[in-house]
C-alpha positions as CSV (number, residue, x, y, z in Angstrom):
1,M,21.7,4.5,37.0
2,G,20.5,1.8,33.9
3,R,19.8,3.0,30.6
4,V,16.0,4.1,29.4
5,P,15.0,1.1,27.1
6,D,14.4,2.2,23.0
7,L,10.8,3.0,23.5
8,P,9.0,4.5,21.0
9,P,8.5,8.4,21.2
10,A,5.1,8.6,22.7
11,S,6.4,6.7,25.6
12,R,9.9,8.0,26.0
13,P,10.1,9.8,29.4
14,D,10.5,13.6,29.0
15,F,14.0,14.6,30.1
16,A,12.9,18.0,30.5
17,G,11.8,17.7,34.1
18,H,8.4,16.5,33.4
19,P,6.4,13.3,34.2
20,A,6.6,10.5,31.9
21,T,4.6,7.0,31.4
22,I,7.1,4.2,30.3
23,G,4.1,1.6,30.3
24,S,2.7,2.2,33.8
25,I,5.2,3.7,35.3
26,L,5.2,7.5,36.2
27,C,9.0,8.5,36.0
28,Y,10.6,11.7,36.7
29,K,14.0,13.4,35.7
30,V,16.8,12.1,37.6
31,L,19.5,14.9,36.8
32,L,22.8,12.8,37.2
33,M,25.4,15.6,39.2
34,L,28.8,14.4,40.1
35,S,31.4,15.6,42.7
36,I,35.1,15.2,41.7
37,R,38.2,14.9,43.8
38,N,41.7,14.5,42.8
39,L,42.4,11.8,44.7
40,T,46.9,12.4,43.6
41,R,46.3,15.8,45.4
42,N,43.2,15.4,47.9
43,T,41.8,18.1,46.5
44,V,38.3,18.8,45.2
45,L,37.9,19.8,41.8
46,A,34.1,20.4,41.4
47,T,30.6,19.9,43.5
48,A,28.4,19.9,40.3
49,V,29.1,18.4,37.6
50,Q,26.8,17.6,34.6
51,V,26.9,14.9,32.5
52,A,26.7,15.1,28.7
53,D,26.5,11.7,27.9
54,T,23.7,11.3,25.0
55,S,24.3,12.9,21.6
56,K,22.1,15.8,22.5
57,K,24.2,17.1,25.1
58,R,27.5,16.5,23.8
59,R,26.8,18.9,20.8
60,S,26.1,21.5,23.2
61,G,28.0,21.0,26.1
62,L,28.3,25.1,27.5
63,L,27.9,26.4,24.2
64,K,24.1,27.9,25.3
65,L,26.1,29.3,28.6
66,T,27.2,32.4,30.1
67,G,29.6,31.4,32.4
68,L,30.8,28.3,34.9
69,P,30.0,28.7,38.2
70,E,32.7,27.5,41.0
71,G,32.6,24.1,41.6
72,G,30.5,23.7,38.5
73,G,31.8,21.5,35.3
74,L,30.6,19.2,32.1
75,W,31.6,15.7,32.2
76,I,31.2,14.4,28.8
77,S,31.6,10.9,27.4
78,P,32.8,9.4,25.5
79,C,34.7,12.3,23.8
80,E,38.4,12.6,22.2
81,A,38.1,16.3,20.9
82,I,36.0,19.0,21.9
83,H,36.0,22.6,20.4
84,T,34.6,25.8,21.7
85,I,33.8,27.7,18.8
86,G,31.2,30.0,20.2
87,M,31.6,30.2,23.8
88,K,31.7,32.9,25.8
89,F,34.4,32.2,28.5
90,P,37.3,30.2,28.9
91,I,37.4,26.9,30.2
92,D,39.9,24.3,31.8
93,V,39.8,21.1,29.4
94,L,41.1,17.8,31.6
95,F,40.9,14.7,28.7
96,L,40.7,11.6,30.9
97,D,41.3,7.6,30.6
98,R,38.5,4.8,31.2
99,S,40.1,4.5,35.0
100,K,39.8,8.6,34.9
101,K,43.3,9.4,35.3
102,V,43.9,12.7,33.6
103,V,46.1,12.1,30.4
104,K,46.0,15.6,29.1
105,V,45.2,19.2,30.6
106,R,44.8,22.6,28.1
107,K,44.3,25.4,30.9
108,E,42.1,28.5,30.4
109,M,41.1,27.4,26.6
110,G,39.7,30.4,24.9
111,S,36.9,31.2,21.9
112,G,37.2,29.2,18.9
113,R,39.8,26.9,19.9
114,L,40.3,23.4,19.0
115,A,41.6,20.4,21.7
116,V,42.2,16.8,20.9
117,C,43.9,14.1,22.8
118,L,43.2,10.4,20.7
119,R,44.4,8.5,24.0
120,A,41.1,10.2,26.3
121,H,38.1,8.5,27.2
122,S,36.1,11.4,28.3
123,V,36.4,15.0,28.6
124,L,35.5,17.2,32.1
125,E,35.0,20.7,31.4
126,L,35.6,23.2,34.1
127,P,35.9,26.7,34.4
128,A,39.1,28.5,34.0
129,G,41.9,28.6,36.7
130,T,40.4,25.3,38.7
131,S,42.9,23.4,37.0
132,A,45.8,25.4,38.6
133,A,44.3,26.1,41.8
134,T,44.2,22.5,42.2
135,Q,47.5,22.2,41.0
136,T,45.9,19.1,38.5
137,V,48.3,17.8,36.1
138,P,48.5,14.8,33.6
139,G,49.2,11.6,35.8
140,D,46.5,12.7,38.4
141,Q,43.9,9.9,39.3
142,L,40.5,11.4,39.6
143,Q,37.5,10.3,41.8
144,F,33.9,10.7,40.6
145,E,30.9,10.4,43.0
146,K,27.5,10.3,42.2
147,I,25.2,12.9,44.2
148,L,21.7,14.0,43.9
């Protein structure tokens, strides 16, 4: 999936779910969702992971939510550090390198915490208990699959 070219604000696509026009092309928001597998353990970590690939999405993250459903998650890329200040629920945090190998795991990270991993390229935020239930540990190789 390609990036939207730099366009004047009036002609940018509306990513709030409404159609928008780029030139003469009618565009609709395509919400990219991912399914994440742990290839090392042959387990499924999540089936409905949203992608935070813009500055705005990375800033808000999961802060506005009151919970994260089983199978849900958020992939923040690029990212080396996250915080849970203002979060209303604990999460599991997986720091991943560019090849999507787990380099660090923070289990059941509660509100008001900070986690950093300078070797990470991205972060996968999952419901608390997911890493323990799937036995995911540093060194495990993950596989991301696009779903609609």
